[in-house]
Phi, psi and omega in degrees: 000128173270130182217134183227138172256116187241140171246114190242129178295163181265018174269099185228162178245111180265116184254126176289130181248321188236158174238172180299325179301322180296316182298317181297319183293320179294317180300322178281327181297322185252014179296126180080000182270148181301144180302316183291318176301315181298315182291326179296316178298312181301314187278314184292327180264003174058041185290337185260000186078217179279122183231152178225156172265132170256116183232141174266354186054040179267207194302318186241014183300328183305327182296304179301316184295322179290315179307308182284320181296331178290335181263316181212099182286356183263002178299129180300140178243116181264120178241128179278103179272087188286348188079006179234015181285156168301143170301329178296324178293318180295320176293320181295319175305308182297324179293317180294318180301315179290316182299314184279334178089025177292140192247355187224066176280133181236106177272114185259124183251151175295156177298132180298321178293322181295319179296311184298323180278333190239346179208052184297330180279341185075017183247010181303329181300338187277341182228345184210067183301327177296320178292327177289315178300324180301308187278336183261343182232302189298305184294314181296321179293321178303316180291320182295322183280350185306326179280352188261151176271333184206160177226145173259135174240165179262014184294146180224146185295330185284350188292327182194165182297333182281358179241008188302329185257021185298123178272168172293323185234137172209167180242136178221116181054040177078005179248140180277134176252117180254126179240082187300333185259020184305321184260008177282139173261179181301318181294321180294319177300314182291323178292315176303312184297319178295314182299325184255010177053046179275137177292142179270145176301131189299338183278347179303317183295342177261019176073022168272101187262346171221115194245114176240218178294146189299317182293338184249021179235129178230170179295142176272128183271156183304134179090346176279152176291154185307333183264006181292342178275006179263129181052044183301133181091356176249154175277067188207130182237346178221156183283335182122342177277348170230154175245156177300145183271137176295119185273001176293137181083022183286354179289345183221066178292152181261099181238000000 
């Protein structure tokens, strides 16, 4: 297994590769087609250019990693090592990488000077969660993705109200963002994991249904959406590496 721990400066060159028209074309091209078929075509025919998986190794991450790893285990896997993860998440990451046979894990760390200047106490999450996410996730990921034309995410429409209209393909800053599991529901996730004997994140059994950094993740209560345990008590629904999806036009989602 190849694994690298990288510290990347925030001086980057973002080159536009895709337009909104490209995302619309791809959404229609793969509309109604099976997820495995879609991924096989995308990867085997190299339709996306250079692509990477961005994974949190959270509650449902095993499905996307296994789907793509079964087709091409050499696709780079980017993990944001924020310094605030649960120990269980780090152990789960290592277990999944070995179990699935992924060969190109990239652990991306925030810039040491940025942490020293803006979060020397390590407590920024407690009074400025947006600022904490920016220096530990948003800036490092933006730099890490600079060489890539596309990224795969594990987002799903059922996870929260801000993701209800999530398409399979979208464009962000000229880069294609692919959401292969956009139309999967909880039952489909659980069925896939059982069929392929994929290990479950150990914190799921304790009702952590969406798992990010430890200080900003809490147990999900019955009846709440899976992401309600993230940044509880704050007017915050995303860490900043994703943005809420426009729910207008949800009567005709493109899956």
